[in-house]
Structure formats: structure tokens, C-alpha cells
N, C-alpha and C positions, 0 to 999 in steps of 0.2 A: 538581572536574569531572567529569562522564561522557563520553566519547568524540561519542555525538553533541548535545554541550551545542552543541557549535561550529557556527553558522550557514554554509554555505555557497556560500548563496544570493546573486548577484552584487549589487550595488545599483543602483536606478534608472538612475545615469549611466554606469556600465559598460555597463549593455545599448543606453542609449542611442548610446556610441562604437559598440558592434559593431551594431550598424541603420546609425547612417551608414556604417560602410565597407564593410558589405553591400550599402550601394544604391552607393556609387562605383564596385565591384567593377562589378557592374553596366550601371552608366552607361558606365566607364573602360574596362572589360575589361580591367583588369591588378590585378596586387596578391593575395597571399596564396594559402597552398597548402590543398590536402584538409581539412588537418587545420584550418588558420585558418580554413575557411570553416564546419566543423563546431565550432569553437570559437565561432565567433560565434553559430552560431545558439540554439547552447546558452546562450551569454550572452542573447542578446536576449529568451530567454522568461523568461531567470531560472531556470533551474534549476541545483537543487543540485548542485553538483560535488565531487567525493572530494578529499581532502586531497592526493591523487597528482598528479589533477589541476589544483589550484591551484598546485602546486610548479613544477608543467612552464610555466604559465604568466608565474609568479617568474620562471622559468628562460629563455625565451623573451621576457621584455622585457629582462634582462639581456642575452641575447646581441646584442638590436638596437637599443641605447639611442643606437649609431653611423648608424643610419637616422636619427635625428633629425638628423644634421649635413647629410644631402642637401639638394638644391636640390629648392624647392617641396614638404619636407616643412610638413605644417598649411596649406598652400594647397588651397583646397576649390574653386575655378576647374580646375586642372591640378596636381591631387595627386600625389607621388610614388607608385612602386610600394611602395615601405616604409611610407607613411604610410597608403597604404589596410591594408597588415597591421598595422601598428601597430591600428590602428583596430578589425581585427576580432578583436583579441584584446583588448578593450575599452580602447582609448587609454591617457591617463595616468592617468585615474580607475582603468583596469583594472589596469596597473601598481602604484600605488598601497594596489587593494584587493589583489592578490596578497600584496604583499610584506607588509601587517599579519598577512593569514589565516596565510599561511609560521610568523612569529614566534608566531602567536597557538597555532598546532598543535604548534610547537618546547615551549613553555611549557606547555601541555597534557601533551607527553607528559613533560617534565621531573618537572611535578607531580605524575603518574602513579608514575613510576621514587620519588622522593623521599616519595611517599606510602606507595611497601612497605618504605621504610628506616626509618620513622618511625612510632611509635604513637602513639594518638589524639591525646596530649598534646601531639604536636611533636617531643618527645623521641627523640634517634636509640637503638634497642636496642641494646642490648649484652646477647650469651648470660650470664648467669650461674651459676656451675660452686655447685650444692647439696653437691657431695661435698669437702672440705677434708681 
């Protein structure tokens, strides 16, 4: 698998969550950082993201899953600041997608490393001395 075979273009549901987050941020005037807003715009427009950006998304979700316990998380009438920020990063769909993409990138890297150690037939190559 070549490096660019992996599609880092966010799915429609991730784009929709980011768009919802941007609308909530404009309406309620809270939630998210400048980085979160920039990420939301990229997600909303379904721009292909770098592997590093996808990894940062997964890290964001890992750090902020505690926000889901806050009052009004998931409340569309009076959303918590953390809920708005979560949506800016693609919401639950973004979390799932980013985690899957990170796993795929790691698998791709492993495959590439393994390919270098194995021959075309899949067997580990060993140096054979012709001098005995």
C-alpha cells in the first residue's frame, strides 16, 4: 500500500458535526479555541487532512472525553462549552473516524516496515554466505 492510498478526507457525518459546532459557537458565543475553529472549518469543507492532523484529532478526543460528563453536554438548546468544542472537532463521528484513521496509518507503517524485511514471497530474507 502506498503512502497516499489512505484517504484522510473526513466523512460527511464528521463534516456535519463540525458545521453544527460552528453554528453553536456563533449563536452561543462560546466553545472551542482558534485551533478548534480552524479544524472545524477544514472538517466542514471535507479537506483531506495530514496523518499528523488526524493523530492530533485522536489526541484531542482522548484528552477531552471527560467533557462528555459535563452538564448540558449534548444539549442543543443550551450546549456546554465542551460540547461545542467537541462538535468543532467532528463530534462522536470525528472521534470514531480519527481513531480508525490512526489505526490504519499505523498498520500502513507496519506493513511498509515488514515489507522491507520480507522478500516478494513473504519470507524473511536472511543473508546467506557463499563462502564456506
